[in-house]
N, CA, C, O and CB atoms as a CASP TS submission, in Angstrom:
PFRMAT TS
TARGET T0000
AUTHOR 0000-0000-0000
METHOD Language model
MODEL 1
PARENT N/A
ATOM      1  N   MET     1     -12.706  -0.309  52.910  1.00  0.00           N
ATOM      2  CA  MET     1     -13.472   0.261  51.812  1.00  0.00           C
ATOM      3  C   MET     1     -12.821   1.246  51.032  1.00  0.00           C
ATOM      4  O   MET     1     -12.997   1.257  49.814  1.00  0.00           O
ATOM      5  CB  MET     1     -14.631   0.816  52.265  1.00  0.00           C
ATOM      6  N   ASN     2     -12.052   2.121  51.618  1.00  0.00           N
ATOM      7  CA  ASN     2     -11.271   3.135  51.130  1.00  0.00           C
ATOM      8  C   ASN     2     -10.315   2.585  50.182  1.00  0.00           C
ATOM      9  O   ASN     2     -10.097   3.310  49.211  1.00  0.00           O
ATOM     10  CB  ASN     2     -10.628   3.848  52.180  1.00  0.00           C
ATOM     11  N   THR     3      -9.724   1.537  50.227  1.00  0.00           N
ATOM     12  CA  THR     3      -8.832   0.759  49.321  1.00  0.00           C
ATOM     13  C   THR     3      -9.608   0.606  47.963  1.00  0.00           C
ATOM     14  O   THR     3      -9.140   0.999  46.895  1.00  0.00           O
ATOM     15  CB  THR     3      -8.441  -0.716  49.972  1.00  0.00           C
ATOM     16  N   ASN     4     -10.865  -0.016  48.099  1.00  0.00           N
ATOM     17  CA  ASN     4     -11.783  -0.298  47.031  1.00  0.00           C
ATOM     18  C   ASN     4     -11.947   0.905  46.043  1.00  0.00           C
ATOM     19  O   ASN     4     -11.862   0.792  44.820  1.00  0.00           O
ATOM     20  CB  ASN     4     -13.128  -0.681  47.630  1.00  0.00           C
ATOM     21  N   LEU     5     -12.203   2.125  46.748  1.00  0.00           N
ATOM     22  CA  LEU     5     -12.453   3.322  46.163  1.00  0.00           C
ATOM     23  C   LEU     5     -11.077   3.805  45.521  1.00  0.00           C
ATOM     24  O   LEU     5     -11.137   4.426  44.460  1.00  0.00           O
ATOM     25  CB  LEU     5     -13.057   4.303  47.208  1.00  0.00           C
ATOM     26  N   ASN     6      -9.962   3.577  46.050  1.00  0.00           N
ATOM     27  CA  ASN     6      -8.698   3.960  45.454  1.00  0.00           C
ATOM     28  C   ASN     6      -8.455   2.867  44.237  1.00  0.00           C
ATOM     29  O   ASN     6      -7.924   3.349  43.236  1.00  0.00           O
ATOM     30  CB  ASN     6      -7.460   3.956  46.632  1.00  0.00           C
ATOM     31  N   ASN     7      -8.697   1.799  44.202  1.00  0.00           N
ATOM     32  CA  ASN     7      -8.459   0.791  43.156  1.00  0.00           C
ATOM     33  C   ASN     7      -9.351   1.389  42.171  1.00  0.00           C
ATOM     34  O   ASN     7      -8.804   1.622  41.093  1.00  0.00           O
ATOM     35  CB  ASN     7      -8.786  -0.785  43.535  1.00  0.00           C
ATOM     36  N   VAL     8     -10.624   1.706  42.267  1.00  0.00           N
ATOM     37  CA  VAL     8     -11.493   2.055  41.219  1.00  0.00           C
ATOM     38  C   VAL     8     -10.889   3.432  40.651  1.00  0.00           C
ATOM     39  O   VAL     8     -10.847   3.642  39.438  1.00  0.00           O
ATOM     40  CB  VAL     8     -13.039   2.166  41.752  1.00  0.00           C
ATOM     41  N   LEU     9     -10.462   4.280  41.520  1.00  0.00           N
ATOM     42  CA  LEU     9      -9.933   5.559  40.930  1.00  0.00           C
ATOM     43  C   LEU     9      -8.783   5.356  40.096  1.00  0.00           C
ATOM     44  O   LEU     9      -8.567   6.045  39.099  1.00  0.00           O
ATOM     45  CB  LEU     9      -9.564   6.534  41.965  1.00  0.00           C
ATOM     46  N   ALA    10      -7.995   4.365  40.511  1.00  0.00           N
ATOM     47  CA  ALA    10      -6.699   4.120  39.893  1.00  0.00           C
ATOM     48  C   ALA    10      -7.021   3.582  38.401  1.00  0.00           C
ATOM     49  O   ALA    10      -6.402   3.911  37.389  1.00  0.00           O
ATOM     50  CB  ALA    10      -5.807   3.029  40.801  1.00  0.00           C
ATOM     51  N   ALA    11      -8.115   2.685  38.469  1.00  0.00           N
ATOM     52  CA  ALA    11      -8.517   2.187  37.103  1.00  0.00           C
ATOM     53  C   ALA    11      -9.132   2.883  36.173  1.00  0.00           C
ATOM     54  O   ALA    11      -8.996   2.671  34.968  1.00  0.00           O
ATOM     55  CB  ALA    11      -9.237   1.256  37.172  1.00  0.00           C
ATOM     56  N   LEU    12      -9.957   3.892  36.747  1.00  0.00           N
ATOM     57  CA  LEU    12     -10.406   5.070  35.827  1.00  0.00           C
ATOM     58  C   LEU    12      -9.367   5.835  35.308  1.00  0.00           C
ATOM     59  O   LEU    12      -9.421   6.138  34.116  1.00  0.00           O
ATOM     60  CB  LEU    12     -11.277   6.018  36.498  1.00  0.00           C
ATOM     61  N   LYS    13      -8.269   6.265  36.110  1.00  0.00           N
ATOM     62  CA  LYS    13      -7.165   7.050  35.688  1.00  0.00           C
ATOM     63  C   LYS    13      -6.403   6.318  34.592  1.00  0.00           C
ATOM     64  O   LYS    13      -6.074   6.907  33.562  1.00  0.00           O
ATOM     65  CB  LYS    13      -6.268   7.375  36.861  1.00  0.00           C
ATOM     66  N   ALA    14      -6.142   5.133  34.792  1.00  0.00           N
ATOM     67  CA  ALA    14      -5.480   4.259  33.801  1.00  0.00           C
ATOM     68  C   ALA    14      -6.255   4.202  32.424  1.00  0.00           C
ATOM     69  O   ALA    14      -5.659   4.251  31.348  1.00  0.00           O
ATOM     70  CB  ALA    14      -5.353   2.813  34.399  1.00  0.00           C
ATOM     71  N   LEU    15      -7.570   4.100  32.532  1.00  0.00           N
ATOM     72  CA  LEU    15      -8.320   4.174  31.233  1.00  0.00           C
ATOM     73  C   LEU    15      -8.404   5.428  30.616  1.00  0.00           C
ATOM     74  O   LEU    15      -8.453   5.543  29.392  1.00  0.00           O
ATOM     75  CB  LEU    15      -9.623   3.744  31.373  1.00  0.00           C
ATOM     76  N   HIS    16      -8.426   6.506  31.500  1.00  0.00           N
ATOM     77  CA  HIS    16      -8.350   7.850  30.935  1.00  0.00           C
ATOM     78  C   HIS    16      -7.123   8.164  30.131  1.00  0.00           C
ATOM     79  O   HIS    16      -7.160   8.795  29.075  1.00  0.00           O
ATOM     80  CB  HIS    16      -8.442   8.812  31.997  1.00  0.00           C
ATOM     81  N   ASN    17      -5.982   7.666  30.715  1.00  0.00           N
ATOM     82  CA  ASN    17      -4.706   7.902  30.030  1.00  0.00           C
ATOM     83  C   ASN    17      -4.252   7.082  28.896  1.00  0.00           C
ATOM     84  O   ASN    17      -3.254   7.326  28.219  1.00  0.00           O
ATOM     85  CB  ASN    17      -3.744   7.817  30.925  1.00  0.00           C
ATOM     86  N   ASP    18      -5.082   6.060  28.732  1.00  0.00           N
ATOM     87  CA  ASP    18      -4.689   5.061  27.637  1.00  0.00           C
ATOM     88  C   ASP    18      -5.219   5.741  26.349  1.00  0.00           C
ATOM     89  O   ASP    18      -6.358   6.203  26.275  1.00  0.00           O
ATOM     90  CB  ASP    18      -5.363   3.493  27.864  1.00  0.00           C
ATOM     91  N   GLU    19      -4.391   5.769  25.424  1.00  0.00           N
ATOM     92  CA  GLU    19      -4.486   6.530  24.085  1.00  0.00           C
ATOM     93  C   GLU    19      -4.629   5.519  23.016  1.00  0.00           C
ATOM     94  O   GLU    19      -4.787   5.922  21.864  1.00  0.00           O
ATOM     95  CB  GLU    19      -3.200   7.458  23.782  1.00  0.00           C
ATOM     96  N   SER    20      -4.593   4.257  23.265  1.00  0.00           N
ATOM     97  CA  SER    20      -4.759   3.384  22.121  1.00  0.00           C
ATOM     98  C   SER    20      -6.048   3.277  21.337  1.00  0.00           C
ATOM     99  O   SER    20      -6.101   2.831  20.191  1.00  0.00           O
ATOM    100  CB  SER    20      -4.483   2.162  22.540  1.00  0.00           C
ATOM    101  N   GLY    21      -7.086   3.718  22.033  1.00  0.00           N
ATOM    102  CA  GLY    21      -8.504   3.730  21.424  1.00  0.00           C
ATOM    103  C   GLY    21      -8.432   4.933  20.466  1.00  0.00           C
ATOM    104  O   GLY    21      -9.118   4.945  19.444  1.00  0.00           O
ATOM    105  N   ALA    22      -7.612   5.938  20.786  1.00  0.00           N
ATOM    106  CA  ALA    22      -7.855   7.199  19.847  1.00  0.00           C
ATOM    107  C   ALA    22      -7.271   6.694  18.501  1.00  0.00           C
ATOM    108  O   ALA    22      -7.827   7.034  17.456  1.00  0.00           O
ATOM    109  CB  ALA    22      -7.043   8.698  20.399  1.00  0.00           C
ATOM    110  N   THR    23      -6.173   5.895  18.480  1.00  0.00           N
ATOM    111  CA  THR    23      -5.637   5.397  17.237  1.00  0.00           C
ATOM    112  C   THR    23      -6.586   4.697  16.459  1.00  0.00           C
ATOM    113  O   THR    23      -6.724   5.001  15.274  1.00  0.00           O
ATOM    114  CB  THR    23      -4.538   4.563  17.444  1.00  0.00           C
ATOM    115  N   ALA    24      -7.322   3.711  17.023  1.00  0.00           N
ATOM    116  CA  ALA    24      -8.452   3.045  16.348  1.00  0.00           C
ATOM    117  C   ALA    24      -9.520   3.925  15.793  1.00  0.00           C
ATOM    118  O   ALA    24     -10.000   3.710  14.681  1.00  0.00           O
ATOM    119  CB  ALA    24      -9.079   2.136  17.259  1.00  0.00           C
ATOM    120  N   THR    25      -9.864   4.828  16.487  1.00  0.00           N
ATOM    121  CA  THR    25     -10.754   5.778  16.065  1.00  0.00           C
ATOM    122  C   THR    25     -10.331   6.672  14.754  1.00  0.00           C
ATOM    123  O   THR    25     -11.068   6.845  13.784  1.00  0.00           O
ATOM    124  CB  THR    25     -10.983   6.617  17.232  1.00  0.00           C
ATOM    125  N   GLU    26      -9.114   7.167  14.891  1.00  0.00           N
ATOM    126  CA  GLU    26      -8.517   7.871  13.777  1.00  0.00           C
ATOM    127  C   GLU    26      -8.622   6.827  12.457  1.00  0.00           C
ATOM    128  O   GLU    26      -9.075   7.235  11.388  1.00  0.00           O
ATOM    129  CB  GLU    26      -6.902   8.307  14.178  1.00  0.00           C
ATOM    130  N   TYR    27      -8.180   5.505  12.629  1.00  0.00           N
ATOM    131  CA  TYR    27      -8.275   4.779  11.579  1.00  0.00           C
ATOM    132  C   TYR    27      -9.614   4.476  11.068  1.00  0.00           C
ATOM    133  O   TYR    27      -9.777   4.374   9.852  1.00  0.00           O
ATOM    134  CB  TYR    27      -7.635   3.741  11.809  1.00  0.00           C
ATOM    135  N   ILE    28     -10.572   4.324  11.875  1.00  0.00           N
ATOM    136  CA  ILE    28     -11.935   4.357  11.312  1.00  0.00           C
ATOM    137  C   ILE    28     -12.470   5.540  10.556  1.00  0.00           C
ATOM    138  O   ILE    28     -13.135   5.393   9.530  1.00  0.00           O
ATOM    139  CB  ILE    28     -12.794   4.160  12.330  1.00  0.00           C
ATOM    140  N   VAL    29     -12.170   6.744  11.078  1.00  0.00           N
ATOM    141  CA  VAL    29     -12.402   7.854  10.344  1.00  0.00           C
ATOM    142  C   VAL    29     -11.761   7.959   9.118  1.00  0.00           C
ATOM    143  O   VAL    29     -12.389   8.314   8.121  1.00  0.00           O
ATOM    144  CB  VAL    29     -12.133   8.868  11.018  1.00  0.00           C
ATOM    145  N   LEU    30     -10.504   7.673   9.080  1.00  0.00           N
ATOM    146  CA  LEU    30      -9.743   7.596   7.690  1.00  0.00           C
ATOM    147  C   LEU    30     -10.453   6.643   6.615  1.00  0.00           C
ATOM    148  O   LEU    30     -10.636   6.961   5.440  1.00  0.00           O
ATOM    149  CB  LEU    30      -8.202   7.016   7.936  1.00  0.00           C
ATOM    150  N   LEU    31     -10.809   5.476   7.176  1.00  0.00           N
ATOM    151  CA  LEU    31     -11.424   4.437   6.412  1.00  0.00           C
ATOM    152  C   LEU    31     -12.691   4.942   5.808  1.00  0.00           C
ATOM    153  O   LEU    31     -12.933   4.631   4.642  1.00  0.00           O
ATOM    154  CB  LEU    31     -11.678   3.226   7.253  1.00  0.00           C
ATOM    155  N   VAL    32     -13.621   5.774   6.557  1.00  0.00           N
ATOM    156  CA  VAL    32     -14.893   6.204   6.229  1.00  0.00           C
ATOM    157  C   VAL    32     -14.525   7.217   5.127  1.00  0.00           C
ATOM    158  O   VAL    32     -15.159   7.123   4.076  1.00  0.00           O
ATOM    159  CB  VAL    32     -15.732   6.787   7.482  1.00  0.00           C
ATOM    160  N   LEU    33     -13.519   8.238   5.237  1.00  0.00           N
ATOM    161  CA  LEU    33     -13.364   9.133   4.127  1.00  0.00           C
ATOM    162  C   LEU    33     -12.782   8.460   2.890  1.00  0.00           C
ATOM    163  O   LEU    33     -12.975   8.976   1.789  1.00  0.00           O
ATOM    164  CB  LEU    33     -12.511  10.270   4.529  1.00  0.00           C
ATOM    165  N   VAL    34     -12.148   7.444   3.001  1.00  0.00           N
ATOM    166  CA  VAL    34     -11.612   6.735   1.800  1.00  0.00           C
ATOM    167  C   VAL    34     -12.840   6.002   1.172  1.00  0.00           C
ATOM    168  O   VAL    34     -12.915   6.002  -0.056  1.00  0.00           O
ATOM    169  CB  VAL    34     -10.389   5.673   2.193  1.00  0.00           C
ATOM    170  N   ALA    35     -13.691   5.455   1.812  1.00  0.00           N
ATOM    171  CA  ALA    35     -14.950   4.876   1.299  1.00  0.00           C
ATOM    172  C   ALA    35     -15.644   5.950   0.703  1.00  0.00           C
ATOM    173  O   ALA    35     -16.086   5.723  -0.423  1.00  0.00           O
ATOM    174  CB  ALA    35     -15.812   4.197   2.352  1.00  0.00           C
ATOM    175  N   CYS    36     -15.837   7.023   1.170  1.00  0.00           N
ATOM    176  CA  CYS    36     -16.740   8.110   0.708  1.00  0.00           C
ATOM    177  C   CYS    36     -16.060   8.586  -0.720  1.00  0.00           C
ATOM    178  O   CYS    36     -16.786   8.955  -1.644  1.00  0.00           O
ATOM    179  CB  CYS    36     -16.844   9.405   1.899  1.00  0.00           C
ATOM    180  N   PHE    37     -14.733   8.558  -0.835  1.00  0.00           N
ATOM    181  CA  PHE    37     -14.040   9.204  -1.979  1.00  0.00           C
ATOM    182  C   PHE    37     -14.160   8.122  -2.910  1.00  0.00           C
ATOM    183  O   PHE    37     -14.379   8.465  -4.071  1.00  0.00           O
ATOM    184  CB  PHE    37     -12.511   9.700  -1.734  1.00  0.00           C
ATOM    185  N   VAL    38     -14.069   6.926  -2.678  1.00  0.00           N
ATOM    186  CA  VAL    38     -14.299   5.721  -3.693  1.00  0.00           C
ATOM    187  C   VAL    38     -15.692   5.811  -4.123  1.00  0.00           C
ATOM    188  O   VAL    38     -15.868   5.821  -5.341  1.00  0.00           O
ATOM    189  CB  VAL    38     -14.032   4.221  -3.048  1.00  0.00           C
ATOM    190  N   ILE    39     -16.661   5.875  -3.406  1.00  0.00           N
ATOM    191  CA  ILE    39     -18.105   6.026  -3.654  1.00  0.00           C
ATOM    192  C   ILE    39     -18.267   7.179  -4.776  1.00  0.00           C
ATOM    193  O   ILE    39     -18.867   7.007  -5.837  1.00  0.00           O
ATOM    194  CB  ILE    39     -18.905   6.410  -2.232  1.00  0.00           C
ATOM    195  N   ALA    40     -17.688   8.288  -4.407  1.00  0.00           N
ATOM    196  CA  ALA    40     -17.858   9.462  -5.370  1.00  0.00           C
ATOM    197  C   ALA    40     -17.223   9.396  -6.651  1.00  0.00           C
ATOM    198  O   ALA    40     -17.743   9.901  -7.647  1.00  0.00           O
ATOM    199  CB  ALA    40     -17.385  10.647  -4.797  1.00  0.00           C
ATOM    200  N   ILE    41     -15.931   8.694  -6.679  1.00  0.00           N
ATOM    201  CA  ILE    41     -15.381   8.514  -7.990  1.00  0.00           C
ATOM    202  C   ILE    41     -16.113   7.573  -8.858  1.00  0.00           C
ATOM    203  O   ILE    41     -16.200   7.740 -10.075  1.00  0.00           O
ATOM    204  CB  ILE    41     -14.045   8.083  -7.887  1.00  0.00           C
ATOM    205  N   VAL    42     -16.676   6.511  -8.176  1.00  0.00           N
ATOM    206  CA  VAL    42     -17.490   5.328  -8.785  1.00  0.00           C
ATOM    207  C   VAL    42     -18.687   6.087  -9.381  1.00  0.00           C
ATOM    208  O   VAL    42     -18.960   5.936 -10.572  1.00  0.00           O
ATOM    209  CB  VAL    42     -17.986   4.105  -7.623  1.00  0.00           C
ATOM    210  N   LYS    43     -19.354   6.835  -8.651  1.00  0.00           N
ATOM    211  CA  LYS    43     -20.633   7.496  -9.128  1.00  0.00           C
ATOM    212  C   LYS    43     -20.218   8.510 -10.312  1.00  0.00           C
ATOM    213  O   LYS    43     -20.989   8.692 -11.254  1.00  0.00           O
ATOM    214  CB  LYS    43     -21.410   8.322  -7.842  1.00  0.00           C
ATOM    215  N   THR    44     -18.998   9.151 -10.230  1.00  0.00           N
ATOM    216  CA  THR    44     -18.777  10.129 -11.243  1.00  0.00           C
ATOM    217  C   THR    44     -18.434   9.516 -12.517  1.00  0.00           C
ATOM    218  O   THR    44     -19.017   9.920 -13.523  1.00  0.00           O
ATOM    219  CB  THR    44     -17.748  11.054 -10.856  1.00  0.00           C
ATOM    220  N   PHE    45     -17.495   8.518 -12.610  1.00  0.00           N
ATOM    221  CA  PHE    45     -16.934   7.891 -13.652  1.00  0.00           C
ATOM    222  C   PHE    45     -17.506   6.480 -13.887  1.00  0.00           C
ATOM    223  O   PHE    45     -16.970   5.746 -14.717  1.00  0.00           O
ATOM    224  CB  PHE    45     -15.535   7.873 -13.445  1.00  0.00           C
ATOM    225  N   GLY    46     -18.413   6.142 -13.290  1.00  0.00           N
ATOM    226  CA  GLY    46     -18.990   4.718 -13.540  1.00  0.00           C
ATOM    227  C   GLY    46     -19.676   4.468 -14.902  1.00  0.00           C
ATOM    228  O   GLY    46     -19.527   3.470 -15.607  1.00  0.00           O
ATOM    229  N   GLY    47     -20.422   5.502 -15.141  1.00  0.00           N
ATOM    230  CA  GLY    47     -21.043   5.446 -16.277  1.00  0.00           C
ATOM    231  C   GLY    47     -20.297   5.410 -17.634  1.00  0.00           C
ATOM    232  O   GLY    47     -20.586   4.684 -18.586  1.00  0.00           O
ATOM    233  N   THR    48     -19.307   6.300 -17.568  1.00  0.00           N
ATOM    234  CA  THR    48     -18.282   6.612 -18.692  1.00  0.00           C
ATOM    235  C   THR    48     -17.489   5.214 -18.842  1.00  0.00           C
ATOM    236  O   THR    48     -17.346   4.733 -19.966  1.00  0.00           O
ATOM    237  CB  THR    48     -17.186   7.975 -18.270  1.00  0.00           C
ATOM    238  N   VAL    49     -17.009   4.610 -17.778  1.00  0.00           N
ATOM    239  CA  VAL    49     -16.311   3.375 -17.794  1.00  0.00           C
ATOM    240  C   VAL    49     -17.089   2.288 -18.316  1.00  0.00           C
ATOM    241  O   VAL    49     -16.676   1.561 -19.219  1.00  0.00           O
ATOM    242  CB  VAL    49     -15.860   3.041 -16.518  1.00  0.00           C
ATOM    243  N   SER    50     -18.307   2.154 -17.715  1.00  0.00           N
ATOM    244  CA  SER    50     -19.248   1.121 -18.405  1.00  0.00           C
ATOM    245  C   SER    50     -19.411   1.177 -19.799  1.00  0.00           C
ATOM    246  O   SER    50     -19.117   0.207 -20.497  1.00  0.00           O
ATOM    247  CB  SER    50     -20.557   1.203 -17.915  1.00  0.00           C
ATOM    248  N   SER    51     -19.866   2.257 -20.285  1.00  0.00           N
ATOM    249  CA  SER    51     -19.932   2.339 -21.649  1.00  0.00           C
ATOM    250  C   SER    51     -18.619   2.103 -22.461  1.00  0.00           C
ATOM    251  O   SER    51     -18.750   1.505 -23.528  1.00  0.00           O
ATOM    252  CB  SER    51     -20.453   3.588 -21.931  1.00  0.00           C
ATOM    253  N   LYS    52     -17.473   2.468 -22.115  1.00  0.00           N
ATOM    254  CA  LYS    52     -16.149   2.276 -22.677  1.00  0.00           C
ATOM    255  C   LYS    52     -15.935   0.655 -22.751  1.00  0.00           C
ATOM    256  O   LYS    52     -15.425   0.140 -23.746  1.00  0.00           O
ATOM    257  CB  LYS    52     -14.991   3.057 -21.729  1.00  0.00           C
ATOM    258  N   TYR    53     -16.341  -0.066 -21.683  1.00  0.00           N
ATOM    259  CA  TYR    53     -16.314  -1.574 -21.555  1.00  0.00           C
ATOM    260  C   TYR    53     -17.278  -2.224 -22.580  1.00  0.00           C
ATOM    261  O   TYR    53     -16.946  -3.200 -23.253  1.00  0.00           O
ATOM    262  CB  TYR    53     -16.726  -2.023 -20.071  1.00  0.00           C
ATOM    263  N   ALA    54     -18.507  -1.620 -22.661  1.00  0.00           N
ATOM    264  CA  ALA    54     -19.485  -2.033 -23.419  1.00  0.00           C
ATOM    265  C   ALA    54     -19.133  -1.928 -24.947  1.00  0.00           C
ATOM    266  O   ALA    54     -19.445  -2.845 -25.706  1.00  0.00           O
ATOM    267  CB  ALA    54     -20.645  -1.298 -23.047  1.00  0.00           C
ATOM    268  N   ALA    55     -18.537  -0.899 -25.356  1.00  0.00           N
ATOM    269  CA  ALA    55     -17.921  -0.530 -26.734  1.00  0.00           C
ATOM    270  C   ALA    55     -17.044  -1.453 -26.987  1.00  0.00           C
ATOM    271  O   ALA    55     -17.101  -2.081 -28.044  1.00  0.00           O
ATOM    272  CB  ALA    55     -17.249   0.792 -26.860  1.00  0.00           C
ATOM    273  N   ALA    56     -16.046  -1.697 -26.015  1.00  0.00           N
ATOM    274  CA  ALA    56     -14.804  -2.740 -26.412  1.00  0.00           C
ATOM    275  C   ALA    56     -15.495  -4.066 -26.640  1.00  0.00           C
ATOM    276  O   ALA    56     -15.271  -4.769 -27.625  1.00  0.00           O
ATOM    277  CB  ALA    56     -13.557  -2.941 -25.135  1.00  0.00           C
ATOM    278  N   ASP    57     -16.380  -4.381 -25.638  1.00  0.00           N
ATOM    279  CA  ASP    57     -17.019  -5.666 -25.845  1.00  0.00           C
ATOM    280  C   ASP    57     -17.659  -5.935 -27.203  1.00  0.00           C
ATOM    281  O   ASP    57     -17.476  -6.978 -27.831  1.00  0.00           O
ATOM    282  CB  ASP    57     -18.020  -5.823 -24.849  1.00  0.00           C
ATOM    283  N   GLN    58     -18.338  -5.033 -27.568  1.00  0.00           N
ATOM    284  CA  GLN    58     -19.013  -5.112 -28.845  1.00  0.00           C
ATOM    285  C   GLN    58     -17.956  -5.042 -29.980  1.00  0.00           C
ATOM    286  O   GLN    58     -18.277  -5.574 -31.043  1.00  0.00           O
ATOM    287  CB  GLN    58     -20.074  -3.962 -28.977  1.00  0.00           C
ATOM    288  N   LEU    59     -16.836  -4.500 -29.897  1.00  0.00           N
ATOM    289  CA  LEU    59     -15.775  -4.504 -30.909  1.00  0.00           C
ATOM    290  C   LEU    59     -15.265  -5.904 -30.995  1.00  0.00           C
ATOM    291  O   LEU    59     -15.197  -6.471 -32.085  1.00  0.00           O
ATOM    292  CB  LEU    59     -14.624  -3.502 -30.573  1.00  0.00           C
ATOM    293  N   VAL    60     -14.895  -6.495 -29.851  1.00  0.00           N
ATOM    294  CA  VAL    60     -14.365  -7.700 -29.834  1.00  0.00           C
ATOM    295  C   VAL    60     -15.111  -8.876 -30.339  1.00  0.00           C
ATOM    296  O   VAL    60     -14.573  -9.801 -30.946  1.00  0.00           O
ATOM    297  CB  VAL    60     -14.027  -7.897 -28.665  1.00  0.00           C
ATOM    298  N   VAL    61     -16.488  -8.793 -30.037  1.00  0.00           N
ATOM    299  CA  VAL    61     -17.443  -9.718 -30.487  1.00  0.00           C
ATOM    300  C   VAL    61     -17.505  -9.670 -32.023  1.00  0.00           C
ATOM    301  O   VAL    61     -17.624 -10.706 -32.677  1.00  0.00           O
ATOM    302  CB  VAL    61     -18.791  -9.430 -29.853  1.00  0.00           C
ATOM    303  N   LYS    62     -17.425  -8.480 -32.577  1.00  0.00           N
ATOM    304  CA  LYS    62     -17.595  -8.208 -33.941  1.00  0.00           C
ATOM    305  C   LYS    62     -16.225  -8.705 -34.688  1.00  0.00           C
ATOM    306  O   LYS    62     -16.246  -9.414 -35.695  1.00  0.00           O
ATOM    307  CB  LYS    62     -17.920  -6.621 -34.145  1.00  0.00           C
ATOM    308  N   GLU    63     -15.012  -8.228 -34.048  1.00  0.00           N
ATOM    309  CA  GLU    63     -13.889  -8.461 -34.913  1.00  0.00           C
ATOM    310  C   GLU    63     -13.033  -9.765 -34.718  1.00  0.00           C
ATOM    311  O   GLU    63     -12.232 -10.201 -35.545  1.00  0.00           O
ATOM    312  CB  GLU    63     -13.030  -7.328 -34.773  1.00  0.00           C
ATOM    313  N   VAL    64     -13.311 -10.294 -33.554  1.00  0.00           N
ATOM    314  CA  VAL    64     -12.571 -11.517 -33.181  1.00  0.00           C
ATOM    315  C   VAL    64     -13.470 -12.700 -33.570  1.00  0.00           C
ATOM    316  O   VAL    64     -14.693 -12.714 -33.428  1.00  0.00           O
ATOM    317  CB  VAL    64     -12.198 -11.544 -31.608  1.00  0.00           C
ATOM    318  N   THR    65     -12.668 -13.756 -34.114  1.00  0.00           N
ATOM    319  CA  THR    65     -13.406 -14.982 -34.485  1.00  0.00           C
ATOM    320  C   THR    65     -12.398 -15.952 -33.998  1.00  0.00           C
ATOM    321  O   THR    65     -11.178 -15.850 -34.126  1.00  0.00           O
ATOM    322  CB  THR    65     -13.813 -15.145 -36.096  1.00  0.00           C
ATOM    323  N   PHE    66     -13.119 -16.994 -33.371  1.00  0.00           N
ATOM    324  CA  PHE    66     -12.219 -18.150 -32.867  1.00  0.00           C
ATOM    325  C   PHE    66     -12.446 -19.429 -33.694  1.00  0.00           C
ATOM    326  O   PHE    66     -11.814 -20.452 -33.435  1.00  0.00           O
ATOM    327  CB  PHE    66     -12.517 -18.482 -31.309  1.00  0.00           C
TER
END
């Protein structure tokens, strides 16, 4: 029975020393920050860009003939 306890403790120590999960967590945090940045940029400049595309569309419809 003491061997089973030693095996469990060894497995727990191995999991504790494994740092591969920390890298995945860092990537997730970075992804969330990038997503927040993109959302903020779209909210800030979305209306302006939309109106520019609408104006360009109206000009193309008015000036271009096929």
